[in-house]
C-alpha positions as CSV (number, residue, x, y, z in Angstrom):
1,M,107.3,-220.2,-153.7
2,R,106.4,-220.0,-150.0
3,Q,104.0,-217.1,-150.7
4,L,102.3,-219.2,-153.4
5,A,101.9,-222.2,-151.0
6,L,100.4,-220.0,-148.3
7,A,98.0,-218.4,-150.8
8,C,96.9,-221.8,-151.9
9,F,96.3,-222.9,-148.3
10,Y,94.4,-219.7,-147.5
11,S,92.1,-220.4,-150.5
12,M,91.6,-224.0,-149.4
13,T,90.6,-222.8,-145.9
14,C,88.2,-220.2,-147.2
15,L,86.5,-222.8,-149.4
16,L,86.3,-225.3,-146.6
17,L,84.7,-222.8,-144.2
18,Q,82.3,-221.5,-146.8
19,G,81.4,-224.8,-148.5
20,L,80.9,-226.8,-145.3
21,N,79.5,-223.9,-143.3
22,G,82.3,-224.5,-140.8
23,S,81.6,-228.2,-140.2
24,R,83.4,-231.3,-141.4
25,V,82.2,-234.4,-139.7
26,T,84.0,-237.7,-140.3
27,A,82.1,-239.7,-137.6
28,D,78.6,-240.9,-137.6
29,E,77.5,-239.5,-134.2
30,K,74.1,-240.6,-133.0
31,G,72.9,-238.4,-130.1
32,K,75.3,-236.5,-127.9
33,V,78.8,-237.8,-127.7
34,D,81.4,-236.7,-125.1
35,R,84.6,-236.4,-127.1
36,T,87.2,-234.0,-128.4
37,R,86.6,-232.1,-131.6
38,F,88.6,-229.6,-133.6
39,Y,87.3,-226.0,-133.9
40,M,88.7,-223.1,-136.0
41,A,88.5,-219.4,-135.3
42,A,90.2,-216.1,-136.1
43,P,93.3,-215.4,-134.0
44,V,91.4,-212.7,-132.2
45,G,88.7,-215.1,-131.2
46,G,84.9,-214.7,-131.7
47,N,82.6,-217.3,-133.1
48,A,84.4,-220.6,-133.7
49,K,83.3,-223.2,-136.3
50,L,83.4,-226.9,-136.0
51,F,86.3,-228.0,-138.2
52,L,86.9,-231.7,-137.8
53,V,85.4,-234.7,-135.9
54,P,88.2,-237.2,-136.1
55,A,86.3,-240.4,-136.8
56,D,86.3,-242.9,-133.9
57,Y,89.2,-241.3,-132.1
58,H,87.4,-239.6,-129.2
59,N,90.6,-238.3,-127.5
60,V,92.8,-236.2,-129.8
61,G,95.4,-233.4,-129.4
62,S,98.7,-231.9,-130.5
63,P,97.5,-230.6,-133.8
64,T,100.0,-229.2,-136.3
65,F,99.9,-228.2,-139.9
66,S,102.7,-228.9,-142.4
67,S,104.5,-225.7,-143.4
68,D,103.1,-225.8,-146.9
69,G,99.5,-225.9,-145.5
70,Q,98.7,-229.1,-147.2
71,K,98.5,-231.6,-144.3
72,L,97.3,-231.7,-140.7
73,A,98.8,-234.1,-138.1
74,F,97.6,-234.9,-134.6
75,D,97.6,-237.7,-132.1
76,G,94.6,-239.7,-130.6
77,W,93.2,-242.8,-129.1
78,K,89.8,-244.5,-128.9
79,S,88.9,-243.8,-125.3
80,Q,85.3,-245.0,-125.9
81,N,86.7,-248.5,-126.6
82,G,88.8,-248.6,-123.4
83,E,92.0,-247.3,-125.0
84,S,94.4,-245.1,-123.0
85,F,97.4,-243.0,-123.9
86,S,99.5,-246.1,-124.2
87,D,97.5,-246.9,-127.3
88,V,98.1,-243.4,-128.9
89,Q,98.4,-243.2,-132.7
90,I,99.5,-240.5,-135.0
91,L,96.9,-239.4,-137.6
92,V,97.3,-237.3,-140.8
93,A,94.7,-235.7,-142.9
94,N,94.5,-233.2,-145.7
95,A,94.4,-229.6,-144.5
96,D,90.6,-229.5,-145.0
97,G,90.2,-232.6,-142.7
98,S,89.6,-235.1,-145.6
99,D,91.4,-238.4,-146.2
100,L,92.1,-239.1,-142.5
101,K,94.7,-241.8,-142.0
102,V,96.5,-243.5,-139.1
103,I,100.2,-243.7,-139.9
104,G,101.3,-245.6,-136.8
105,P,101.8,-245.5,-133.0
106,G,103.2,-242.3,-131.4
107,A,102.3,-239.0,-130.0
108,M,102.9,-235.3,-130.4
109,P,103.8,-235.2,-134.1
110,S,106.0,-232.3,-135.5
111,W,106.6,-231.8,-139.2
112,S,109.9,-231.2,-140.8
113,P,109.9,-227.9,-142.7
114,G,109.7,-229.7,-146.0
115,G,106.8,-231.9,-144.9
116,K,108.6,-235.1,-145.8
117,R,109.4,-236.3,-142.2
118,I,107.8,-236.2,-138.8
119,A,109.4,-236.1,-135.4
120,F,107.3,-237.7,-132.6
121,S,107.4,-239.2,-129.1
122,Q,107.3,-242.9,-128.7
123,P,105.7,-244.0,-125.4
124,S,107.3,-247.4,-125.1
125,P,110.2,-247.7,-125.1
126,Q,110.1,-243.9,-124.4
127,G,112.1,-241.8,-126.8
128,V,112.2,-239.2,-129.6
129,V,111.8,-240.7,-133.1
130,I,112.0,-239.4,-136.7
131,M,110.0,-241.1,-139.5
132,N,108.9,-240.5,-143.0
133,A,105.5,-238.7,-143.4
134,D,103.9,-241.9,-144.5
135,G,104.9,-243.6,-141.2
136,S,107.9,-245.6,-142.6
137,L,111.6,-245.7,-141.7
138,H,111.7,-245.0,-137.9
139,K,114.9,-243.7,-136.4
140,M,115.3,-243.2,-132.6
141,I,117.4,-240.1,-132.0
142,A,116.9,-239.7,-128.2
143,E,116.1,-242.5,-125.8
144,G,114.1,-241.2,-122.9
145,G,113.4,-237.9,-124.6
146,W,109.9,-236.5,-124.8
147,G,107.8,-233.9,-126.7
148,A,109.9,-233.5,-129.8
149,Q,109.5,-230.2,-131.8
150,W,111.2,-229.6,-135.2
151,S,112.6,-226.1,-135.6
152,P,111.3,-224.0,-138.5
153,D,114.9,-223.7,-140.0
154,G,114.9,-227.5,-140.2
155,R,118.2,-227.9,-138.4
156,K,117.2,-228.7,-134.8
157,I,114.8,-230.8,-132.8
158,A,114.0,-229.8,-129.2
159,Y,112.6,-232.1,-126.6
160,S,112.5,-232.4,-122.8
161,I,114.7,-234.8,-120.7
162,N,115.0,-235.8,-117.2
163,D,118.7,-235.9,-116.4
164,A,119.5,-237.5,-113.0
165,G,116.2,-236.4,-111.7
166,K,116.5,-232.8,-113.1
167,A,114.5,-231.4,-116.0
168,N,116.0,-229.8,-119.0
169,I,115.5,-229.0,-122.6
170,Q,117.8,-230.7,-125.1
171,I,118.5,-229.6,-128.6
172,Y,119.5,-232.2,-131.2
173,D,121.4,-230.8,-134.2
174,L,120.4,-232.8,-137.2
175,I,123.4,-231.7,-139.3
176,E,126.1,-232.5,-136.7
177,E,124.1,-235.2,-134.9
178,T,125.0,-233.7,-131.6
179,N,123.0,-232.8,-128.4
180,R,123.3,-229.9,-126.0
181,K,121.2,-228.7,-123.1
182,V,119.5,-225.3,-123.0
183,F,119.8,-224.9,-119.2
184,S,123.3,-225.2,-117.6
185,D,123.7,-227.6,-114.7
186,G,121.8,-226.4,-111.7
187,E,120.2,-223.5,-113.7
188,C,116.8,-224.9,-114.6
189,P,114.1,-223.9,-112.0
190,Y,111.7,-226.7,-113.0
191,A,111.1,-230.1,-111.6
192,S,109.3,-231.1,-114.9
193,L,109.2,-229.7,-118.4
194,Y,106.1,-230.6,-120.4
195,W,105.5,-231.7,-124.0
196,N,104.4,-229.6,-127.0
197,M,106.9,-226.8,-126.7
198,K,106.8,-224.3,-129.5
199,W,109.6,-222.8,-131.6
200,S,109.7,-219.1,-132.5
201,P,109.5,-218.5,-136.3
202,D,113.2,-217.5,-136.3
203,S,114.2,-220.8,-134.5
204,N,115.9,-218.9,-131.7
205,W,113.4,-219.3,-128.9
206,L,111.2,-221.9,-127.3
207,C,107.9,-221.4,-125.4
208,F,107.1,-224.2,-122.9
209,K,105.2,-225.2,-119.7
210,G,107.2,-225.9,-116.6
211,L,106.4,-227.2,-113.1
212,K,108.4,-225.0,-110.7
213,A,110.5,-227.0,-108.2
214,S,110.2,-224.2,-105.6
215,D,106.4,-224.1,-105.1
216,G,104.7,-226.5,-107.4
217,S,103.1,-223.8,-109.6
218,H,103.1,-223.9,-113.4
219,D,104.9,-221.4,-115.7
220,V,104.5,-220.5,-119.3
221,A,108.0,-219.2,-120.2
222,T,110.2,-218.5,-123.2
223,V,113.9,-219.2,-123.3
224,N,116.6,-218.5,-125.9
225,V,117.9,-221.8,-127.2
226,A,121.5,-220.5,-126.9
227,G,121.0,-220.6,-123.1
228,K,119.1,-219.0,-120.3
229,Q,121.7,-216.2,-120.0
230,E,120.8,-215.1,-123.6
231,G,117.1,-214.7,-122.7
232,F,114.5,-216.1,-120.3
233,K,111.1,-214.8,-119.4
234,V,108.0,-216.0,-117.4
235,H,104.8,-214.9,-119.1
236,Y,102.2,-216.7,-117.0
237,N,102.2,-218.5,-113.6
238,S,99.4,-220.2,-111.7
239,K,98.7,-222.9,-109.2
240,T,94.9,-222.8,-109.6
241,A,94.6,-222.4,-113.4
242,P,97.6,-224.3,-114.8
243,P,98.3,-223.9,-118.5
244,F,97.7,-226.8,-120.9
245,A,100.8,-228.2,-122.5
246,D,100.5,-226.9,-126.1
247,F,101.3,-223.5,-127.7
248,A,100.6,-221.7,-131.0
249,W,103.3,-219.2,-132.0
250,H,102.0,-216.9,-134.7
251,P,104.1,-217.0,-138.0
252,Q,104.8,-213.3,-137.7
253,G,106.2,-213.9,-134.2
254,E,104.2,-211.3,-132.3
255,A,101.7,-213.6,-130.5
256,I,101.6,-216.8,-128.6
257,I,98.2,-218.5,-127.7
258,F,97.7,-221.3,-125.2
259,G,94.9,-222.7,-123.1
260,A,94.6,-222.8,-119.3
261,A,92.4,-224.8,-116.9
262,A,90.6,-221.7,-115.7
263,K,86.8,-221.7,-114.9
264,P,85.8,-222.2,-117.6
265,P,88.9,-223.3,-119.5
266,T,90.1,-220.4,-121.5
267,L,92.5,-219.5,-124.4
268,F,95.0,-216.8,-123.6
269,K,97.2,-214.7,-125.8
270,F,100.4,-212.7,-125.2
271,N,103.2,-211.0,-127.1
272,P,106.5,-212.6,-126.0
273,A,108.4,-209.3,-126.6
274,E,106.2,-207.4,-124.1
275,D,106.0,-207.5,-120.3
276,K,102.2,-207.7,-120.3
277,A,100.1,-210.5,-118.7
278,P,98.3,-212.8,-121.2
279,E,94.8,-211.7,-122.1
280,P,91.8,-214.0,-122.6
281,V,90.8,-214.9,-126.2
282,T,87.1,-215.2,-126.2
283,T,85.6,-217.9,-128.3
284,K,82.1,-219.4,-128.5
285,V,82.1,-223.2,-128.7
286,K,80.0,-226.2,-127.6
287,G,82.1,-227.6,-124.8
288,N,85.4,-226.7,-123.1
289,V,88.7,-225.7,-124.5
290,N,91.1,-228.6,-123.5
291,G,94.6,-227.9,-124.7
292,G,95.5,-228.6,-128.4
293,V,96.2,-225.4,-130.4
294,C,98.0,-224.3,-133.5
295,F,97.9,-221.6,-136.2
296,T,97.4,-222.3,-139.9
297,P,100.7,-221.5,-141.7
298,D,99.4,-218.2,-143.0
299,G,98.4,-217.1,-139.5
300,Q,94.9,-216.4,-140.6
301,H,93.2,-219.1,-138.5
302,L,93.6,-220.7,-135.1
303,L,92.8,-224.5,-134.7
304,F,92.1,-225.8,-131.2
305,T,90.5,-228.7,-129.4
306,V,87.3,-228.7,-127.5
307,R,85.9,-231.4,-125.3
308,G,82.2,-231.9,-124.6
309,E,78.9,-233.2,-125.9
310,E,77.3,-232.1,-129.1
């Protein structure tokens, strides 16, 4: 059944890219507009094609496809109208970018494996919330939590917390309705842990961005959700080119892609099982890579955000 769903999604993507020549525009742009757009490319990089201009939402990010490949969710706000992050909304479209809808306030959506529910972050009052995919029936599961990510096995939701001034990752067990911390007390080396962590396909690991308490630099690291003692590795560290807070973990598990504020901003790729530094993923776009990134469920394409005039 999963193979059939992925095959259908692959066919949809191919038809989209062929039929629209790589461009689906849902906004009437007159002249050059400085805004964020979605581009799509092969996981190895190369020429990227404009995929979606999200109507009058000029600031968008945190893209994520449902596991069946039928829907795309992301967050955004209308910065050109004076809106800020406090006005952020969750938007959902078909996987080809059509039928774009706002389903309600919130940020950083994360699909349940079955695609019927979405976990997200609520700015005010701050917390982690679960809702139906149509935006109905909100349930707060973690007051003060941030950056919720639903595990591929459907059992867990990971999010960051600040516990008495100390950062940590918390795992909410949906079956038992219990919480536990990934880092033991005094074990976490980070002053802050950022949003848009990413689960490994087997639901055993998380990739995240952390601000080191020792020197103020930023890490891209992976940690075993059973605890730091079961596995922890830093893959990227920088003060001058900090990573953006979003990650794409390939469905086969062998690659993670993220963006960093290098000059110019660049996508990087690494294998979490290897001790090799991330390598640049070269893409050609009109503008600058600015953070949001995800794979299509079949792993054949990479969707990412680009900011600039076009």
